C-alpha positions, 0 to 999 in steps of 0.5 A, a space after each residue: 434722540 438725546 436723553 440728557 444734555 450735560 457739559 461734556 464734550 459729546 452727547 451720545 446715548 450709547 458711548 463706545 470708547 476706545 482708549 489707546 494703551 501704549 505697549 509696555 516696555 520690556 521688563 528689566 533683567 535683574 541680577 547678573 546679565 547675559 553679557 557678564 561673561 563678555 564684560 565681567 567687571 560690570 554688574 548691574 543690580 536693580 532697586 527691586 533686590 533688597 536685603 534678606 532682612 527687608 524682603 522684596 518690595 511690595 508692588 506699588 498700587 498706582 491709580 490711574 484716573 481716566 476721564 472722558 477727555 483723556 479717553 477721547 484724546 487717546 482715541 484717534 477716531 474721536 474728536 477732541 474739541 468741544 462743539 461750538 454752541 454759539 452762532 459766531 463763526 468758529 475758529 476751528 473750521 467745520 468737521 473734526 480737527 485736522 491732525 498732522 500725519 504721525 501726530 498720534 505716533 508722537 503722542 504715543 512715544 511721548 507717553 511711553 517716554 513719560 512712563 519710562 521716566 516715571 518708572 525709573 524715578 519709582 525705581 530710584 525712590 525704592 532703592 535705599 542704597 547699593 546692594 553689595 551682599 552678592 555683588 560687591 564688585 557691581 559699579 554704581 548705575 546712577 550715572 547711566 540712569 541720569 544719562 537715560 533720564 536726560 536723554 528721555 527728557 531731551 526726547 520729551 522736550 523735542 517731541 513737545 517742541 515738535 508738537 508745539 511747532 505743529 500746534 502753532 502751525 495748525 494755529 496759524 493755518 486756523 487763523 488764516 482760515 478764520 481770516 479768510 472766512 471773515 473776509 469772505 463773510 465780510 465780502 458777502 455781508 458787504 455785497 448783501 448790504 449793498 444789494 439790500 441798499 440798492 433794493 432799499 433805494 429802488 423801493 424808496 424810489 418806487 415808493 416815492 414815485 408811487 406817492 408822487 403819482 398817488 398825490 397827483 392822482 388825489 389832487 387831480 381827483 380833488 380838482 375834478 371833484 371841485 370843478 364838478 362841484 363848482 360846475 354843479 353849483 354854477 349850473 344850480 345858480 344858472 338853473 335857479 336864475 333861469 327858474 327865477 327869470 321864468 317864474 318872473 316872466 310867467 308872473 309878468 305874463 300872467 299879470 299882462 294876461 290879467 291886465 289884457 283880460 281886464 281891458 278886454 272885460 272893460 272893453 266888452 263892458 263898454 261895448 255892452 254899455 254902448 250897445 245898451 245905450 244905443 239900444 235904449 236911444 233907438 228904442 226911445 227914438 222908435 217909441 217917440 217915432 211911434 208916438 209921433 206916428 200915432 199922433 200923426 195918424 190921429 192928426 191925419 184922422 182928425 184931418 180926414 175928419 176935418 176934411 170930411 167935415 170940410 167937404 161937407 162944408 166945402 161949399 162954404 168955406 173952401 178957401 178957409 178949409 184949404 188954407 186951414 188944411 194947408 196950414 195944418 199940413 205945414 205945421 205938421 211937417 215943420 213940427 215933424 222935421 223939427 222933431 226928426 232934427 232934434 232926434 238926429 242931433 241927440 243921436 249924433 251927440 250920444 254917438 259922439 260922446 260914446 266915441 269920445 269916451 271910447 277914444 279916451 278910454 283907449 288912450 288911457 288903456 294904451 297909456 297904462 299898458 305902455 307904462 306897464 310894459 315900460 315898468 316891466 322892461 325896466 324891472 327886467 333890465 334891473 333884474 338882468 343887471 343884478 344877475 350879471 353883477 352876481 354872475 361877475 362877482 361869482 366868476 371873480 370869486 372863482 377866479 381868485 379862488 382858482 388863482 390861490 389854489 393854483 399858487 398853492 399847488 405850484 408852491 407844493 409842486 415846486 417844494 416836492 420837485 426840490 425834495 425829489 431833486 435833492 433825494 435823487 441827487 443823493 442817490 447818485 442820479 445826474 441832472 438830465 436823468 433827474 429832469 427826465 424823471 421829474 418832468 416826463 414830458 421833457 424826456 423826448 426833448 432831452 432824447 432829441 438833444 445830442 449827447 444828453 442820453 445814451 440813446 442819442 450819443 454825440 457823433 463826430 461824423 455826420 449821420 448817413 441819410 438812407 433813402 426810403 423807396 416804394 416797392 413799386 419802383 424798386 424790386 429786391 431782385 435789383 438790390 440783390 443783383 447789385 449787392 446793395 444792402 437794404 431793410 424792410 420798413 415798418 410800412 410793407 410798401 417801402 424799402 430802406 436802402 442802406 447806402 447813400 446813392 446819387 440820382 443817376 444810380 437811383 435811376 439805373 436801379 429804377 430802370 433795372 426794376 422796370 425791365 425786370 417786371 416787363 419780362 426783362 425787356 430787350 436789355 439786361 444788366 450783366 456784371 463786367 469783368 473789370 471794376 471802375 476807378 473807385 473799385 466797384 463792380 461794373 455792369 453793362 446793358 446787353 440788348 437781345 438780338 432781334 430776328 427782324 434785323 438785317 444780316 449786316 446788323 446781326 454780325 455787327 459787334 454790340 457795344 456794351 455800356 458799363 454802369 461806370 461809363 454811364 455814371 462817369 462819362 
């Protein structure tokens, strides 16, 4: 790991540097050269040769300041660019900087030329004049040095121009690479933004649909709860009305039973009173009758005594006795009859009074009962009318409330539908798609209309009609035999024939199936060599030979009937 981070270009714990040191130039041969015998007129001297009084010049102390950047630039194995720390796309590309072939060699040559020019300048600065002590005949070398210097500077300028051209070319390539990467990043960014926008639109649609479904579900739940509350309230009102009616009916029944009980009690009391009166009258009459009997018995005893006395005195006064006896008997009988008549009249009067009182009481009770029943009936009708008015008022109030809620719900539905239509239209949906999304129940109608949906495109030619036939009438071997395409229906008992067929062709297929299933029968269909005038294959009926035929019939040639002849004869 890195111990310390500084502002240098490289962050390494252990640094190994390799500096490229150019090859030193060969030393100049001071004094007389080896070519002086070939050209004795030209002698070269160097600025290092001084006069004896000055002595040899001191070697200059040249201090070279080597930085990390200079060492890195001198080393071909080390990158010379600073790593980028920001997140923006780098213009240098990835990895190490690409170098042109021979770039390090050019830099070495430039460095060598620079060192040579510097050395020449130092040599000129050391020489204070021409050295004529030993070589007075040596020519001035300033022109040759200027020429070399100009050549070196020209080479340096050419090398720098070449490096500048290569740098510009690299810069152009780098810019092209940056532009290409920017375009790629922009395309990727645009595609990502487009995908994000599509995902956002899909999420918005899904969220809108979920909000719509949730709102509808909440409204349905609230409507169900409200209907349930209203139903429970209605049931509670009906239950209260029924309970109230039952309570009033029970009270009326109890009142009626109480009245009937009082009437029964009064009747029993009246009967008991009547019975008591009858018994009292009967006892009184019996007492009077007993008194009369006792009186009669007493009178009879008196009469017997008188008769006995009269018998004694009969002789004296038989007529008087008989007359008196007869008068007494007549008087007794008359008195007895009168008393019995009075007793009967009194009994009849008492019974008549009792019966009349009983009838009057019954009429009064009947009239009171009828008045009570009429009052109860009127009260019941008034109660029913009040219940009816209350129920009608409740229904009217509920109808007004439901109408207001329905109007509010329709208004909210319409506003929500307009909002959804606007948003879906902004998302790029068509009107029929918006209609199908807003009203799913109309999707089937839209699908049935031709040209409104991809599932039901507009057809120029009429759509063919294929027959669906039961398997018991048509076998697949017959379809294979006649090379007719077909497909199995959803119902395994049916086959869909993928060709429009006439009634005659259908009858022929049915006949072939019937003969196949009846052990091929006496005739078979075979394929003829020719074709009909429409280019279709022709088939013929072939009857098997029967053993019971005569010899003349056997040798008679059979006439084959083709399918085309059967259809077009």
